[in-house]
C-alpha positions in Angstrom: 10.6 -0.3 0.5 8.9 -3.7 1.1 6.0 -4.7 -1.2 4.5 -3.2 -4.3 3.6 0.5 -4.5 -0.1 1.1 -4.7 0.3 4.6 -6.2 -3.1 5.6 -4.8 -4.9 2.5 -6.1 -7.8 1.3 -4.0 -7.6 -2.4 -3.3 -9.6 -5.2 -1.6 -7.0 -7.4 0.1 -9.2 -10.5 0.2 -10.3 -10.2 -3.4 -6.7 -9.5 -4.5 -5.4 -12.6 -2.7 -8.0 -14.7 -4.5 -6.9 -13.1 -7.8 -3.2 -13.7 -7.0 -3.8 -17.4 -6.2 -5.9 -17.9 -9.3 -3.1 -16.4 -11.4 -0.6 -18.9 -9.9 1.1 -16.3 -7.6 1.5 -18.1 -4.2 0.7 -16.0 -1.2 -0.5 -17.1 2.2 -1.7 -13.6 3.4 -1.6 -10.0 2.3 -1.1 -6.8 4.2 -1.1 -3.1 3.3 0.0 0.1 4.9 -2.0 2.1 2.3 1.1 2.9 0.4 2.3 -0.6 -0.5 0.8 -4.1 -0.5 2.9 -7.1 0.7 2.9 -10.6 1.9 4.4 -12.1 5.0 7.3 -14.4 5.8 6.8 -17.6 7.9 7.9 -15.4 10.9 5.2 -12.9 10.2 7.4 -10.1 8.8 6.2 -8.1 5.8 8.0 -9.1 2.6 7.9 -8.5 -1.2 5.2 -10.2 -3.2 6.3 -13.0 -5.6 7.0 -12.5 -9.3 3.8 -12.0 -11.3 2.0 -10.1 -8.5 2.5 -6.7 -10.2 0.5 -7.7 -13.2 -2.3 -9.0 -11.1 -2.3 -5.8 -9.0 -2.4 -3.7 -12.1 -5.5 -5.5 -13.3 -7.2 -5.6 -9.9 -10.5 -3.7 -9.6 -12.1 -4.0 -6.2 -15.7 -5.2 -6.0 -18.3 -2.7 -4.6 -20.4 -5.6 -3.4 -19.6 -5.1 0.3 -20.2 -1.3 0.1 -23.5 -1.9 -1.8 -24.7 -4.5 0.7 -23.9 -2.3 3.7 -25.7 0.7 2.2 -28.8 -1.5 1.5 -28.8 -3.0 5.0 -28.3 0.4 6.6 -31.0 2.0 4.5 -33.5 -0.7 5.5 -32.6 -0.7 9.2 -32.2 3.0 9.6 -35.2 3.8 7.4 -33.3 6.7 5.7 -32.3 6.7 2.1 -28.6 6.7 2.3 -28.4 7.7 -1.3 -29.4 11.2 -0.1 -26.1 11.4 1.8 -22.7 12.1 0.1 -20.3 9.2 -0.3 -18.1 10.6 2.5 -21.1 10.8 4.8 -22.1 7.2 4.0 -18.6 6.0 4.6 -18.3 7.8 7.9 -21.7 6.4 9.0 -20.8 2.8 8.0 -17.4 3.1 9.6 -18.8 4.4 12.8 -21.4 1.6 13.0 -18.8 -1.1 12.2 -16.5 0.3 14.9 -19.4 0.5 17.4 -20.4 -3.1 16.6 -16.8 -4.3 17.2 -16.3 -5.3 13.6 -13.3 -3.1 13.2 -10.8 -1.7 15.6 -9.6 1.9 16.1 -6.3 1.2 14.3 -8.2 0.0 11.2 -10.3 3.0 11.3 -7.3 5.4 11.6 -4.7 3.6 9.6 -6.5 2.0 6.7 -8.4 4.4 4.5 -12.1 3.6 4.4 -12.1 3.4 0.6 -9.7 0.4 0.7 -12.2 -1.8 2.5 -15.5 -0.4 1.6 -15.3 0.4 -2.1 
């Protein structure tokens, strides 16, 4: 298995990359298949993360800023209090709007759990 096991942990790849670099763990890019997180070789192939990444991953807590901003924007534009919807309903609505706007593709919608990029 390439990469570090997530064991169900929700991550924000962009935030995790910043945290890794700040901790002195050199990575140029991160990827995830929802089971593991990994970096890439110069040829673009998934490979294991450098030493020290496991501790950073263990301490990683994704920000909810993107989710909160999307909910606020949608609430004001749709005119409906999204807080009255369940979390699953909000995520489905946000994902559908992002897909329709071209911000995410179908593979992202199917392969990457919504919680890993919205929460």
